[in-house]
C-alpha positions as CSV (number, residue, x, y, z in Angstrom):
1,X,0.0,0.1,0.2
2,X,1.6,3.2,-1.0
3,X,1.9,6.2,1.7
4,X,-0.8,8.2,0.3
5,X,-3.3,5.5,-0.4
6,X,-2.9,4.1,2.9
7,X,-3.8,7.3,4.7
8,X,-6.8,7.8,2.2
9,X,-8.3,4.4,2.9
10,X,-7.9,4.9,6.7
11,X,-9.9,7.9,6.2
12,X,-12.4,6.9,4.4
13,X,-13.1,3.8,6.5
14,X,-13.1,6.5,9.7
15,X,-15.6,8.5,7.9
16,X,-17.6,5.3,7.3
17,X,-17.1,6.0,3.3
18,X,-17.4,3.2,0.3
19,X,-14.9,3.5,-2.3
20,X,-17.9,3.7,-4.4
21,X,-19.6,6.9,-2.3
22,X,-16.1,8.6,-1.9
23,X,-15.5,8.4,-5.6
24,X,-18.9,9.5,-6.1
25,X,-18.6,12.5,-4.0
26,X,-15.5,13.9,-5.7
27,X,-16.4,12.8,-8.9
28,X,-14.1,10.6,-9.8
29,X,-14.3,6.7,-10.6
30,X,-14.7,3.8,-8.1
31,X,-11.6,2.4,-9.7
32,X,-9.6,5.6,-9.4
33,X,-10.3,5.6,-6.1
34,X,-9.5,1.9,-5.8
35,X,-6.1,2.4,-7.5
36,X,-4.9,5.3,-5.5
37,X,-5.4,3.0,-2.2
38,X,-3.4,0.2,-3.3
39,X,-0.5,2.3,-4.7
40,X,-1.3,1.8,-8.8
41,X,-1.9,5.3,-8.8
42,X,0.6,7.2,-6.4
43,X,-0.9,10.7,-6.2
44,X,-4.2,12.4,-7.3
45,X,-3.5,16.2,-9.1
46,X,-3.5,19.2,-6.2
47,X,-7.2,19.5,-7.5
48,X,-8.5,16.0,-6.8
49,X,-6.7,15.9,-3.9
50,X,-8.2,19.0,-2.2
51,X,-11.3,17.7,-2.9
52,X,-10.4,14.3,-1.3
53,X,-9.6,16.8,1.7
54,X,-13.1,18.7,1.6
55,X,-15.3,15.5,1.6
56,X,-13.2,13.5,4.5
57,X,-13.4,17.0,6.0
58,X,-9.6,16.8,6.7
59,X,-8.7,19.9,9.1
60,X,-4.9,20.4,8.7
61,X,-5.6,19.8,4.6
62,X,-3.0,22.1,3.1
63,X,-0.2,20.3,5.8
64,X,-1.7,16.7,4.2
65,X,-1.5,17.9,0.6
66,X,1.7,19.1,0.9
67,X,3.3,15.8,3.3
68,X,2.4,13.9,0.9
69,X,3.8,16.3,-2.2
70,X,0.7,16.9,-3.4
71,X,0.6,20.4,-3.5
72,X,4.4,22.1,-3.9
73,X,5.5,23.6,-0.2
74,X,6.7,27.4,-1.1
75,X,8.2,27.2,2.1
76,X,10.0,24.1,1.7
77,X,13.6,23.4,2.1
78,X,13.2,19.9,0.8
79,X,15.2,19.0,-2.2
80,X,14.3,16.1,-4.4
81,X,17.3,14.2,-3.3
82,X,16.1,14.5,0.3
83,X,12.6,13.3,-0.6
84,X,14.1,10.6,-2.5
85,X,16.3,9.9,0.6
86,X,13.0,9.9,3.2
87,X,11.5,7.9,0.5
88,X,14.1,5.4,0.8
89,X,14.4,5.6,4.6
90,X,10.4,4.5,4.8
91,X,10.9,1.6,2.5
92,X,14.0,0.6,4.5
93,X,12.1,0.8,7.7
94,X,9.3,-1.1,6.8
95,X,11.5,-4.0,5.3
96,X,13.7,-3.8,8.8
97,X,9.8,-4.4,10.4
98,X,9.3,-7.1,8.5
99,X,12.5,-9.0,9.1
100,X,11.9,-8.3,12.7
101,X,8.8,-9.9,12.9
102,X,10.2,-13.4,12.0
103,X,13.0,-12.9,14.7
104,X,13.1,-15.1,17.8
105,X,13.3,-12.9,21.1
106,X,17.1,-14.2,21.6
107,X,17.8,-12.7,18.0
108,X,16.0,-9.4,18.8
109,X,18.0,-8.8,21.9
110,X,21.3,-9.7,20.2
111,X,20.6,-7.2,17.6
112,X,19.4,-4.6,20.1
113,X,22.9,-5.0,22.1
114,X,24.6,-4.7,18.6
115,X,22.9,-2.2,17.4
116,X,23.3,0.6,20.4
117,X,26.9,-0.8,21.3
118,X,28.6,-1.1,17.7
119,X,26.0,1.5,15.9
120,X,29.2,3.5,14.8
121,X,30.9,0.3,13.3
122,X,27.8,-0.9,11.9
123,X,27.7,2.1,9.8
124,X,30.6,1.7,8.3
125,X,30.4,-1.5,7.6
126,X,27.1,-0.7,5.6
127,X,29.3,1.9,3.7
128,X,32.0,-0.8,2.8
129,X,29.6,-3.0,1.9
130,X,27.8,-0.6,-0.4
131,X,31.2,0.0,-2.0
132,X,32.2,-3.3,-2.4
133,X,29.3,-5.0,-3.3
134,X,30.4,-5.7,-7.0
135,X,33.6,-6.8,-6.1
136,X,34.0,-10.1,-3.9
137,X,38.2,-9.7,-3.9
138,X,39.3,-8.1,-0.7
139,X,36.1,-7.3,0.6
140,X,37.0,-5.9,3.6
141,X,33.3,-6.8,4.6
142,X,33.7,-10.5,3.6
143,X,36.9,-10.6,5.8
144,X,34.9,-9.3,8.7
145,X,32.0,-11.9,8.0
146,X,34.8,-14.7,8.0
147,X,36.5,-13.4,11.3
148,X,33.0,-13.0,13.2
149,X,32.3,-16.9,12.2
150,X,35.5,-18.0,13.3
151,X,35.1,-16.3,16.4
152,X,32.0,-17.5,17.1
153,X,32.8,-21.2,16.8
154,X,36.2,-20.6,19.0
155,X,33.8,-19.2,21.7
156,X,31.4,-21.9,21.0
157,X,34.1,-24.5,21.5
158,X,35.4,-22.9,24.9
159,X,31.8,-23.0,26.5
160,X,31.4,-26.6,26.0
């Protein structure tokens, strides 16, 4: 579900409107509303966005239209690369949440400790991974991975 589409669907349901009824009230087809809600159409025009805001009785409509990029923010200091970064951040966050849902408690606890204790190191490792993602030779991340596996095995044997 796209960001605006998800928001639209939530607001529509809060107002107890069907997709068909909302479409009728804004003067668009029901399939248009459905396509927005599932993300096949990313954003409406500013005019249609304003109709949605009016029908859904949104109080801070200008802020909402600007937040989703339907309306240009004249005062906005965000350039397109910052907006792209925000979008990538949202996608990454969603992917992490999906992965976390499948982790066991001990994995989550270990991840939490490592993230908090070694955050700077993890960021540097990620940078190295990006730089070396297309090259297998002399990849420092591969060397670090192998060293970590070696240490894990060594300490497992000592614990036994």
